[in-house]
C-alpha positions as CSV (number, residue, x, y, z in Angstrom):
1,M,0.0,0.0,0.0
2,K,1.4,3.4,-1.0
3,L,0.5,6.6,0.9
4,F,0.6,9.9,-0.8
5,W,1.0,13.1,1.3
6,I,0.3,16.7,0.3
7,R,3.3,18.6,1.7
8,I,1.5,21.9,2.4
9,K,-1.5,20.3,4.2
10,R,-1.4,19.4,7.9
11,H,-2.2,15.7,8.3
12,H,-3.9,14.0,11.3
13,I,-2.9,10.4,11.9
14,E,-4.2,8.2,14.8
15,V,-2.5,5.0,15.7
16,V,-4.0,2.4,18.1
17,V,-1.1,1.3,20.4
18,D,-3.0,-1.1,22.7
19,R,-6.4,-2.1,23.9
20,V,-6.6,-2.9,27.6
21,M,-9.4,-3.7,30.0
22,F,-9.2,-2.2,33.5
23,K,-8.2,-4.7,36.2
24,A,-7.7,-3.2,39.7
25,D,-4.7,-4.3,41.6
26,N,-3.2,-6.2,38.7
27,K,0.5,-5.5,38.2
28,E,0.6,-6.9,34.7
29,F,-2.3,-4.6,33.7
30,L,-0.5,-1.5,35.2
31,S,2.7,-2.4,33.5
32,R,1.0,-2.9,30.1
33,L,-1.0,0.4,30.5
34,T,2.2,2.3,31.4
35,E,4.1,0.9,28.4
36,A,1.2,1.7,26.1
37,I,1.0,5.3,27.3
38,E,4.8,5.8,27.0
39,T,4.8,4.3,23.5
40,A,1.9,6.5,22.4
41,S,3.5,9.6,23.9
42,E,6.8,8.9,22.1
43,L,5.1,8.4,18.8
44,S,3.0,11.6,19.0
45,D,5.4,14.1,20.6
46,G,3.6,13.9,23.9
47,K,0.0,14.1,22.8
48,I,-2.3,11.1,23.3
49,I,-6.0,10.2,23.0
50,V,-7.4,7.7,25.5
51,N,-10.8,6.2,24.6
52,I,-12.7,5.3,27.8
53,N,-16.2,3.8,27.4
54,G,-16.4,5.1,23.9
55,E,-15.4,8.7,24.7
56,D,-12.1,10.2,23.5
57,N,-10.1,12.0,26.2
58,K,-7.1,14.0,25.0
59,F,-3.9,14.5,27.0
60,S,-0.7,16.4,26.4
61,E,2.6,16.4,28.3
62,N,3.7,19.6,26.6
63,F,1.8,22.1,28.7
64,S,-0.5,22.8,25.7
65,C,-4.2,22.4,25.1
66,P,-4.8,19.3,23.0
67,D,-7.8,21.0,21.4
68,H,-6.0,24.3,20.7
69,P,-2.4,23.6,19.8
70,D,-1.6,27.3,19.5
71,V,-2.3,27.7,23.3
72,V,0.8,26.9,25.3
73,F,1.1,27.2,29.0
74,P,4.5,28.2,30.6
75,D,6.5,25.7,32.7
76,V,5.1,25.4,36.2
77,V,7.4,27.1,38.6
78,P,6.8,28.3,42.2
79,R,6.9,32.0,41.3
80,L,3.7,31.6,39.3
81,F,1.8,31.0,42.6
82,F,2.9,34.2,44.4
83,V,0.9,37.4,44.2
């Protein structure tokens, strides 16, 4: 299969990394979930989508809003909390 990309267009690609079912107090589940999140984060420059009960939840480790990529928050430092 060949994929063709338009260079001037911004593309949106989603990759399913893993499908896991929640199991409380299961170390294998926690290990697998952690690995899936780390892999997804590495593939996507820190932005991931987690589907929970059919609802997509977006997360970012880049201090940015997943829905508005142009909105970026500064690094959290103590001086931000002083008036």
